[in-house]
BALOMI-12936 format. One record per atom (N, C-alpha, C): residue number from 1; residue in one letter; chain; atom name; z negated, y negated, x negated. Coordinates in steps of 0.2 Angstrom, whole numbers. Last residue first. Layout:
BEGIN
LUMZA   k r c  a     z     y     x
LUMZA NUM A A CA     Z     Y     X
...
***
This chain:
BEGIN
LUMZA   k r c  a     z     y     x
LUMZA  50 H A  N  -109   -38   -70
LUMZA  50 H A CA  -105   -32   -72
LUMZA  50 H A  C  -110   -29   -76
LUMZA  49 K A  N  -112   -52   -63
LUMZA  49 K A CA  -113   -46   -60
LUMZA  49 K A  C  -109   -41   -62
LUMZA  48 G A  N  -108   -65   -69
LUMZA  48 G A CA  -115   -61   -72
LUMZA  48 G A  C  -115   -54   -70
LUMZA  47 T A  N  -100   -72   -63
LUMZA  47 T A CA  -106   -74   -61
LUMZA  47 T A  C  -111   -69   -64
LUMZA  46 A A  N   -87   -68   -71
LUMZA  46 A A CA   -90   -75   -72
LUMZA  46 A A  C   -97   -77   -68
LUMZA  45 I A  N   -87   -54   -68
LUMZA  45 I A CA   -89   -56   -76
LUMZA  45 I A  C   -91   -65   -77
LUMZA  44 M A  N   -84   -55   -55
LUMZA  44 M A CA   -91   -52   -58
LUMZA  44 M A  C   -92   -54   -66
LUMZA  43 W A  N   -72   -62   -56
LUMZA  43 W A CA   -79   -66   -52
LUMZA  43 W A  C   -83   -61   -54
LUMZA  42 Y A  N   -64   -52   -64
LUMZA  42 Y A CA   -65   -60   -66
LUMZA  42 Y A  C   -72   -63   -63
LUMZA  41 R A  N   -63   -42   -55
LUMZA  41 R A CA   -66   -41   -60
LUMZA  41 R A  C   -69   -48   -63
LUMZA  40 V A  N   -57   -49   -42
LUMZA  40 V A CA   -62   -47   -43
LUMZA  40 V A  C   -67   -45   -50
LUMZA  39 G A  N   -42   -51   -50
LUMZA  39 G A CA   -49   -57   -47
LUMZA  39 G A  C   -56   -54   -45
LUMZA  38 L A  N   -41   -38   -52
LUMZA  38 L A CA   -42   -43   -58
LUMZA  38 L A  C   -45   -50   -56
LUMZA  37 Y A  N   -37   -34   -39
LUMZA  37 Y A CA   -43   -31   -45
LUMZA  37 Y A  C   -45   -35   -48
LUMZA  36 V A  N   -28   -42   -36
LUMZA  36 V A CA   -34   -43   -32
LUMZA  36 V A  C   -40   -38   -37
LUMZA  35 V A  N   -18   -39   -43
LUMZA  35 V A CA   -19   -46   -45
LUMZA  35 V A  C   -28   -44   -39
LUMZA  34 I A  N   -15   -25   -41
LUMZA  34 I A CA   -18   -26   -47
LUMZA  34 I A  C   -21   -35   -48
LUMZA  33 V A  N   -10   -27   -27
LUMZA  33 V A CA   -17   -25   -29
LUMZA  33 V A  C   -20   -24   -34
LUMZA  32 G A  N     2   -35   -31
LUMZA  32 G A CA    -5   -36   -28
LUMZA  32 G A  C   -12   -34   -26
LUMZA  31 F A  N     9   -24   -38
LUMZA  31 F A CA     6   -31   -42
LUMZA  31 F A  C     2   -34   -36
LUMZA  30 T A  N    10   -16   -26
LUMZA  30 T A CA     7   -15   -33
LUMZA  30 T A  C     3   -20   -37
LUMZA  29 V A  N    18   -23   -19
LUMZA  29 V A CA    12   -20   -16
LUMZA  29 V A  C     7   -19   -22
LUMZA  28 A A  N    30   -25   -25
LUMZA  28 A A CA    24   -30   -25
LUMZA  28 A A  C    17   -29   -22
LUMZA  27 F A  N    33   -12   -26
LUMZA  27 F A CA    32   -15   -34
LUMZA  27 F A  C    27   -20   -32
LUMZA  26 L A  N    38   -10   -13
LUMZA  26 L A CA    33    -6   -17
LUMZA  26 L A  C    30   -10   -22
LUMZA  25 T A  N    49   -19   -11
LUMZA  25 T A CA    41   -20    -8
LUMZA  25 T A  C    36   -15   -13
LUMZA  24 E A  N    58   -28   -18
LUMZA  24 E A CA    54   -23   -18
LUMZA  24 E A  C    49   -22   -16
LUMZA  23 G A  N    65   -40   -17
LUMZA  23 G A CA    65   -35   -12
LUMZA  23 G A  C    62   -29   -12
LUMZA  22 A A  N    66   -50   -25
LUMZA  22 A A CA    71   -44   -27
LUMZA  22 A A  C    70   -39   -21
LUMZA  21 N A  N    55   -57   -22
LUMZA  21 N A CA    62   -60   -20
LUMZA  21 N A  C    68   -56   -21
LUMZA  20 V A  N    44   -49   -24
LUMZA  20 V A CA    47   -50   -17
LUMZA  20 V A  C    52   -53   -17
LUMZA  19 S A  N    44   -47   -38
LUMZA  19 S A CA    48   -41   -33
LUMZA  19 S A  C    48   -43   -27
LUMZA  18 V A  N    43   -60   -42
LUMZA  18 V A CA    48   -59   -43
LUMZA  18 V A  C    53   -54   -39
LUMZA  17 S A  N    30   -62   -37
LUMZA  17 S A CA    35   -65   -34
LUMZA  17 S A  C    41   -63   -36
LUMZA  16 L A  N    24   -53   -44
LUMZA  16 L A CA    23   -52   -38
LUMZA  16 L A  C    28   -56   -36
LUMZA  15 A A  N    27   -57   -58
LUMZA  15 A A CA    28   -50   -57
LUMZA  15 A A  C    28   -49   -48
LUMZA  14 I A  N    17   -69   -57
LUMZA  14 I A CA    25   -69   -57
LUMZA  14 I A  C    28   -64   -57
LUMZA  13 L A  N     6   -62   -55
LUMZA  13 L A CA     8   -65   -50
LUMZA  13 L A  C    14   -67   -52
LUMZA  12 N A  N     4   -56   -68
LUMZA  12 N A CA     4   -52   -61
LUMZA  12 N A  C     7   -56   -56
LUMZA  11 F A  N     2   -66   -75
LUMZA  11 F A CA     7   -63   -77
LUMZA  11 F A  C     8   -59   -71
LUMZA  10 A A  N   -11   -70   -70
LUMZA  10 A A CA    -4   -76   -70
LUMZA  10 A A  C     2   -71   -70
LUMZA   9 I A  N   -18   -59   -72
LUMZA   9 I A CA   -18   -61   -66
LUMZA   9 I A  C   -12   -68   -66
LUMZA   8 G A  N   -19   -59   -88
LUMZA   8 G A CA   -17   -57   -84
LUMZA   8 G A  C   -16   -57   -74
LUMZA   7 V A  N   -25   -74   -89
LUMZA   7 V A CA   -17   -71   -91
LUMZA   7 V A  C   -15   -65   -88
LUMZA   6 V A  N   -38   -70   -83
LUMZA   6 V A CA   -33   -77   -81
LUMZA   6 V A  C   -26   -75   -84
LUMZA   5 Y A  N   -41   -60   -92
LUMZA   5 Y A CA   -41   -60   -84
LUMZA   5 Y A  C   -38   -65   -82
LUMZA   4 L A  N   -41   -67  -103
LUMZA   4 L A CA   -37   -61  -103
LUMZA   4 L A  C   -35   -60   -97
LUMZA   3 L A  N   -53   -76  -102
LUMZA   3 L A CA   -45   -79  -102
LUMZA   3 L A  C   -40   -73  -102
LUMZA   2 R A  N   -63   -70  -102
LUMZA   2 R A CA   -61   -72   -96
LUMZA   2 R A  C   -54   -74   -97
LUMZA   1 M A  N   -65   -65  -114
LUMZA   1 M A CA   -63   -60  -109
LUMZA   1 M A  C   -61   -65  -104
***
């Protein structure tokens, strides 16, 4: 399960950087929120607080 979160974070970081480079602020913010959410979920699973 952790691997899926890591892959999701990686893909969203790539999409975030592409959005920033393209000047798409709304998409960049959306991908940033998704990265934060996936990071929190990963932390919850890794520490057993789910």
